[in-house]
C-alpha positions in Angstrom: -8.8 -60.5 27.5 -5.3 -61.9 27.9 -2.7 -60.3 30.2 -0.5 -59.3 27.3 -3.4 -57.6 25.5 -4.3 -55.7 28.6 -0.8 -54.5 29.2 -0.5 -53.4 25.5 -3.7 -51.3 25.9 -2.3 -49.7 29.1 1.1 -48.9 27.3 -0.8 -47.6 24.3 -2.7 -45.2 26.5 0.5 -44.0 28.2 2.2 -43.5 24.9 -0.7 -41.4 23.6 -0.5 -39.1 26.7 3.3 -38.7 26.3 3.0 -37.9 22.6 0.1 -35.4 23.3 2.3 -33.7 25.9 5.2 -33.5 23.5 3.1 -32.1 20.7 1.6 -29.5 23.1 5.1 -28.5 24.2 6.1 -28.0 20.6 3.0 -26.0 19.7 2.9 -23.9 22.9 6.6 -23.8 24.1 5.8 -20.8 26.4 3.1 -22.7 28.3 5.4 -25.2 30.1 2.7 -26.0 32.7 0.2 -27.2 30.1 2.2 -30.2 28.8 2.8 -31.2 32.4 -0.9 -31.0 33.2 -1.7 -33.2 30.2 0.4 -35.9 31.6 -1.0 -35.3 35.1 -4.6 -35.5 34.0 -4.1 -38.2 31.3 -2.3 -40.6 33.6 -5.2 -40.8 36.0 -7.5 -43.0 33.9 -4.8 -45.7 33.8 -6.0 -47.0 37.1 -9.7 -47.4 36.2 -8.5 -48.9 32.9 -6.4 -51.4 34.7 -9.4 -52.1 36.9 -11.6 -52.7 33.9 -9.0 -54.9 32.3 -8.5 -57.0 35.5 -4.8 -56.2 35.8 -3.5 -58.2 38.8 -1.4 -56.8 41.6 1.5 -59.0 40.6 1.6 -57.0 37.3 0.4 -53.6 38.5 2.8 -53.2 41.4 6.1 -54.0 39.6 5.0 -51.7 36.7 4.1 -48.9 39.0 7.4 -49.3 40.9 9.4 -49.2 37.7 7.6 -46.1 36.5 8.1 -44.4 39.8 11.9 -45.2 39.6 11.8 -43.7 36.0 10.1 -40.6 37.4 12.8 -40.2 40.0 15.5 -40.5 37.3 13.7 -38.1 35.0 13.4 -35.6 37.9 17.2 -35.6 38.2 18.2 -35.8 34.6 15.3 -34.1 32.8 15.1 -36.7 30.1 11.5 -35.8 29.5 11.3 -32.0 30.1 7.6 -31.9 29.5 7.1 -33.6 32.9 9.4 -31.5 35.0 10.2 -28.1 33.3 8.3 -25.7 35.6 9.2 -22.5 37.4 9.2 -23.9 40.9 10.6 -26.6 43.0 8.3 -29.6 42.9 8.6 -33.3 43.6 5.0 -33.8 42.4 5.7 -36.4 39.7 7.7 -38.6 42.1 5.0 -38.2 44.8 2.4 -39.2 42.2 4.2 -42.4 41.4 4.8 -43.2 45.0 1.2 -42.7 46.0 -0.1 -44.9 43.2 2.5 -47.6 44.1 1.5 -47.4 47.7 -2.2 -47.8 47.0 -1.6 -50.7 44.6 0.4 -52.5 47.3 -2.1 -52.1 50.1 -5.5 -51.9 48.3 -5.3 -53.5 44.8 -7.4 -55.2 43.5 -9.8 -55.8 46.4 -10.4 -52.0 46.8 -9.9 -50.9 43.2 -12.7 -48.4 43.5 -10.9 -46.6 46.4 -7.7 -46.6 44.4 -9.4 -45.2 41.4 -11.2 -42.6 43.4 -8.0 -41.3 45.0 -6.0 -41.2 41.7 -8.8 -39.6 39.7 -9.6 -36.9 42.2 -5.9 -36.0 42.1 -5.5 -36.2 38.4 -8.7 -34.5 37.3 -9.3 -32.3 40.4 -5.9 -31.0 41.0 -5.0 -31.0 37.3 -8.0 -28.9 36.2 -7.6 -26.6 39.2 -4.0 -25.9 38.2 -5.1 -25.1 34.7 -8.2 -23.0 35.5 -7.0 -21.3 38.7 -4.4 -19.1 37.1 -6.6 -18.3 34.1 -9.7 -17.1 36.0 -9.5 -13.9 38.0 -10.5 -14.5 41.6 -9.3 -13.7 45.2 -6.1 -15.6 46.0 -3.8 -16.4 48.9 -0.5 -18.1 49.7 0.1 -21.2 51.8 3.6 -22.6 52.2 4.8 -20.4 49.3 2.0 -21.7 47.0 -0.5 -19.5 45.3 -4.1 -20.7 45.8 -7.2 -19.1 44.5 -11.0 -19.3 44.9 -11.4 -20.4 41.2 -8.8 -23.2 41.6 -10.1 -24.3 45.0 -13.8 -24.4 43.8 -12.7 -26.3 40.7 -10.9 -28.9 42.8 -13.9 -29.3 45.1 -16.5 -29.6 42.3 -14.4 -32.0 40.2 -13.6 -34.2 43.3 -17.3 -34.5 44.2 -18.2 -35.3 40.6 -15.5 -38.0 40.3 -16.6 -39.6 43.6 -20.3 -39.4 42.7 -19.7 -41.1 39.3 -17.5 -43.9 40.8 -20.2 -44.6 43.4 -22.8 -44.9 40.6 -20.5 -47.1 38.5 -19.8 -49.4 41.5 -23.5 -49.4 42.6 -22.5 -48.2 46.0 -24.9 -46.0 47.9 -23.0 -43.2 49.6 -24.9 -40.2 51.0 -24.0 -37.0 49.1 -22.9 -35.3 52.3 -20.3 -38.1 52.8 -19.0 -37.5 49.3 -18.8 -33.8 50.1 -16.7 -34.7 53.2 -14.2 -36.7 51.1 -14.1 -33.9 48.5 -13.3 -31.4 51.3 -10.6 -33.7 52.6 -9.1 -33.6 49.1 -9.3 -29.8 49.0 -7.6 -29.5 52.4 -4.8 -31.8 51.6 -4.2 -30.0 48.2 -4.1 -26.7 50.0 -1.3 -27.8 52.4 0.8 -29.7 50.0 4.0 -27.7 49.3 6.6 -28.9 46.8 4.0 -31.2 45.1 3.5 -33.5 48.0 -0.2 -33.2 47.6 0.3 -35.7 44.8 1.1 -38.1 47.6 -1.4 -37.0 50.3 -4.5 -36.4 48.2 -4.7 -39.9 46.5 -4.0 -41.7 49.7 -6.3 -39.5 51.8 -9.2 -39.8 49.3 -8.7 -43.5 48.9 -8.8 -44.2 52.6 -11.6 -41.7 53.1 -13.6 -43.6 50.6 -13.0 -46.8 52.4 -13.9 -45.3 55.7 -17.1 -43.6 54.6 -18.3 -46.3 52.3 -18.0 -49.1 54.8 
């Protein structure tokens, strides 16, 4: 598949996610967090998709850098409210873009599996934890001003392990389940101590390098 076709597919996926978030915001205006989580979760598969389409670093890095700059501008100007309109101070969207750009610069495409692992654990694990945690009644606590719960934490751990397990199968890499649990626990720990959304930076990078370390 040509470079232009591959880029069009990536852009098409991103547009679908943004439209879905916009529609969600229109249908459920009182649930501001939901549209943000749709973008958070939906953007994760862009990395495995780029991997599958053989998107080179020379294309991926500039695109990620431009998107990160756009996220910074949007954070200041609120051009796309669905991405930033939440009831707390957070730099999560910017941190998300920075982490992806960082991983692309240092690991793409030679370690695309590690990059995909880090981003998918963050997008699916943290995203679903943020959706299910507040909905399910369970004991909770506060760390650095953030509310955490048993339901959200368990969701993060289980989804992280499942993502890592599936990637290891797809890549044909044999990693002992206990090592996958270790990486999942690293993700949970970093997510717990990530105030102001900086877990969007620490979790993808921590998981990606944890993957490299334990799979080598």
